N, C-alpha and C positions, 0 to 999 in steps of 0.2 A: 852504325850511329854512335855517336860517344856522347852520353848521359851523365847528367852532373843531379844527385839527389842532394836537398838543403835539410839539416834538422838542425834544431838550437839547440839541442843540448843532447849529450850520449853519457851522462854521468850517473842517470837510474835510471835503468832498462825495463819498460812498462811496455803497454800494448802498442802503443805510438811508435816508439821506439823498435820494434819488432817490424813494425810495417816497413820504417825505413829501412832495416838493415834487409830485408827480405827482398825490397824494390833493390840495392845495390847489389846483391848477388844474382838475382834472378837476370838484371839487365848489364852486367857488368858494369856496374856504374861506380864513378867515385862518390865518394859522401861526404858533405865539409858539415862541419859543425862548430860547437866552442869546446866545452868540456869535454874528455874523453876517459871514460873507464874502461881501460882495456881486458882488466880482469874479467872483469861483468859480462863484458862483451865474447868473450871467449867462453866463459862457462854457461851462455847462454845458446850456445853452438852456433854462432858466428867467426870464430879462428879464422876461419877463410878471407872475410870481410875485410877485416885489419888493414892488412896493405893499403886499402884503398880511401881508408878512413883519414881525412884533412883535417885540424883545428884553424879555424879561423881566430883564433885566441882567445884565453881564457876568460871566464867571469866569474862573478862572485856568485855562492851557494844558497843566499836568501834575496827575493823578492823586497820589493820593485827591482832594484837594480839587475837582477838577474834577468829576468826577461824585457827590461829597458835596454841593457846593452847588447842583449842576444838583435833584438830588432834593429839596434843601431848600425851593427858589426854588417849583418847582412842586408843594410841596406845601402853599404858602401861597398858590397863584393860586386867588382866585375870581371866575370869569368868570359866573356864574350870573344868569341875567334876562337875560344879553346874546345867547346863542345858546341853539339847540334841541339842539343836539347836540354829543358831545366826540368827538375822534378821538385817540389816545395813538400817536404813531408812534413815538417816540424811548425806549427802554427804560428809561431814566435819569430820565423825565419819565413816568413810571409812577405818580408819586405826585400825580398831579394829577386821579388819578380820585376821591381823597377829597372835594374841595368841586364837581366839576363833574359832574353827570348830566342826561340820561343817557349812554353812555359805550361807546365799545369799545376795549381795549388791541391793536393789530395786534404782534402780539410777533415781533422778529426775531431778539433771541438771548435767551431769559431771565434777562438779567443776569449773562452769562459769566463776567465779575469775581465773582462771589461763588459760582456751583457749577460749572458745566461745565470752565472752565479754573483754575479755583481751585488747583490742585495743581502743575499748569503753571508758574503765575504764582509760586508760593511757592517750588519748585524751581528753575527754571531760567531765572525772572528778576530775585526777589529777592536783593540779600546776605543773610548770616546774621542779621544784627542787624535788618533791616527784617521779617523773618518773625513773630517774635511780636506786632509792631506792628499788622502784616497779618492775621494771624488773630483779632484784636480786633475789628479793622475789617470783617471778612467776616459776624464774629459779629453784630454791632451792625445791618447794614443787612440779613442775612439774615431778620431778625426783623421789623425796618421793612417791608420790601418785602414778605413774607410778610400782614403789618398791613392794608397798603396794597390789595394784591390782592383783599381781599375787598369794595372798594368797583368793582370792574370787574365790568360788567355782562355784556360778552362778550368773552371772549378767543377772538384769531383769528390766526393764526402763519402763515409764510412755508412749511411744509414738515414732511411726516409726522416729521422727525428735532427739530424744533422742540418739535411736539405731542408727543412723548416726553419731552423735558425737561420741559414746563410739567407732563404729567402726575407725573413724578418727583420734581420741586424744590416745586412748588406745589399740587401734587393736587388740579388742575383740568383739565376737559376743553378743548379747542378747535378750532376749525374752521378747516381749511386752505384759505387762499386762496394759491394763487402770487403772488408778485412781479410788477411789472408790466414787460415791457418793450414797447417802441415798434418793433414787427419793422418797423413800413413805410419806417425812416430806414436801414436797412443794406440793403449790397448786396454782392454777391462778385464780384471782380474778380480777373484772372490776379494770381499768387504775384508779389510784388519779392523773393523769397529770403530772409525772413526770419521768424522766429516771432515769436510775441506772447504778453507778459503782461502783466496788468492786475491790479494790488493795491495796496493801504494798504501802507507800508515798516514794518510789524510783524513783531514776533519769530513769530508762530505760522501767517502765512503763507510763514514757511519757504522765502524766498527764496533762500537760500543751496544748498537742494539743486538751484537750474535754472542756478544762475552755478559751479556744481561740475561737472555734467552738460555745461553746454558747454566749460567745460575740457576735457574728454575728446574735445569735436567741433569741433575747431579751424576745417572748410569749413562751420560752420551758423552764422546770425548769429541773435541774441535780443537784441529790443529791450523791455528793463522799463517800462511807465508805473508809476510809484509814487508816489504821491500821500501825501505826511506832513505832520505839523502840527509847522509852525515855532516852535519855543520849545519844543516839547516833548521832555523829556529821552531818553524810550523811543523816539520816534520818529527824532530825532538820532544818537543811539545807534548805532541798527542800520542807519540812513542810511548814517551815514560806515562801518561795520563790509562792508556790501557793496559799495561804491565800491570800497573798499581792496582788495577781494578778488576783486573781478570779473574774468576775462579781457577781454582785447582784443574780442571777438568779441562781449560784451555792452553794448549802451548802456542806459543809465537815462534817461527822461526824468520829472522831478518833475511836470509837470502837462501834460496837452493837452485843449483845449476840444474840446467835442462836436464837431464837425468833424472837426478832427485824429483823433481816436480813433476815430470811424466809418471817416473813408481807413485808418486804418493795422488796423484790424478788417480791412477787404473785401480787402487786400493782402498780407495775413500768409500765410505757407503753413499755417499753424496756430497753435492756443492752448494754451498750457499754466500750469495754476495748481497749487500744492504746498499750499494752506492747508491745516493742521490741524481736521479734524472740524469742516467749514464748516455753517454754518447751512442755507444754500440755494445758494448762489453768482450772482446774477446776471451775472456778467462770460461765464462759461458757456455760457448761452442768447444772449447779445449775438453770442457769436462764431459760435455756430448759427447763429444771424439771419443771418452774414454768408456761411453754404456752408461754415467752415472745421470740420474735423476738433481733437475737443476733449480732451487730457491732462490726467486729474488721479487723485485719490485714491480709491480705492473705499469713504467713507467719505462721513458726513456728507449735505450736500445734492444732492452732484454723485449720489448713484446714482439721487435721482429727475429727475434732469434730462437726464444723458447717460446713452446706452443703450450699452453695452459693446459693441465694433467692429462697431457701427452708427454713431454718431456720433463715434467717438472712442475712445479706449482709457482703461479703469479699474483701476489699477494697485493690486494689494493690497501692503502692507508699503513703500509708498513710498521709495525710498532713490537718491540721484545716479546709481547703476548701474541702478536697473529703468527709471528716468526716462531715461537714454541709450538703454537698446534701446527703451523705448517709440517714443521719437523717430524713432531706427533704422528702424524698425519703416513708422511711416508716411510716412516718407521716399521707404522703397521704394515703397509703395503709390500715394504721389502721382507717384512716376516714372514708372510704368505708365500710371497713368488719374489725370487732376489734376483729375478731378470726381466722383473715387470717392466723397465723403463729401458733396458738394454739398447734392444733392435731399433725402435724411435728414434731414441737418442741418438744414435750410430750413424742412422741413415738420415735423419736433419742434419747433423753437420757437415756431410759430405757438401751440402750444398753453398760451405763457407770455404771451398777448398783452395790452396795456394795456386795453382792450376790457368783455375777459371778465372782469379784476381789479376793473375800476370797476361794470362792472355786479352782481358778487357780494355789493359793498361796500353798493353802496346795499340791496341786497335786506336785508343784514343790519341796516342801519341802518331801514330800513321796517318790518323785524321789530318790531325792539326799541319803535320810538318811539308804532307803534300798539299794542301791546300792554304 
């Protein structure tokens, strides 16, 4: 069976992009996108997929034209007759469902800019004069994407959290298949006395909570691996803010290749994430696969991956004070027993393995294709 995968942009590699690259590799599929950063894709461990990645045209780096043009380009894309099946794995590529069937949409987040984070973006990020323009943009694109969603044959999503959003906003049922993690490549090694955080440098990741907490923990050290899109205003602005306000015991690495990142996971004391209502949160699974405890908000997809007080700590109403307390608590536990979280964390991570993901995706394709 000849399969094509659609992903809106591949110039900043995060969790959603890793899923699309995994689908292309494991299903021997071609991957259609807009912007491509070949260097990052190669350093993330997917050099073998590069020959099968095809651009349908470049788009701007900044919102809203970035999202709008991706949606428009995939709406015009028609590959009928060239492929037997289509997987939409980037949410702003979902318009590709109109011309390309049979298909499934693997939903990472049902277009959060239009729905879940709409009020947050409007009130916390945008200037007052941009808000009416944003309201019109949201109104138009909600209607467009609701219309395009009617052409999707199967909706699959990464978590119960995302499943609930799909039902709320699109009034559609979705099958949950947890996103893939290549568990086999992670190792647990002796701690080198630092905490780790891996995120995109964007406001809803709330990285300032981490830097503020560590400003009150001068004897602790935090390494933030924070990817960002060069030239994209919201990324550049937030990056400068974090770099300007961080204390001396916080180090920011803007990019780490696959080898370096797995090494950082393996030798950290524990993993910290503060993302707001995260769709799933693959980095927490990567940390657990490395035998490390996770500190995360008690909301979103983290409630589905992290087991509170077993593989880490989930914090209600997270702020820098509660985060500081959680770090101190886990530090004390690790001082008494370095391996206290190791076994349960690694055991838990195996639920989210790559092989299980691909097997379930193939089953869904087979059922749809044969029926």
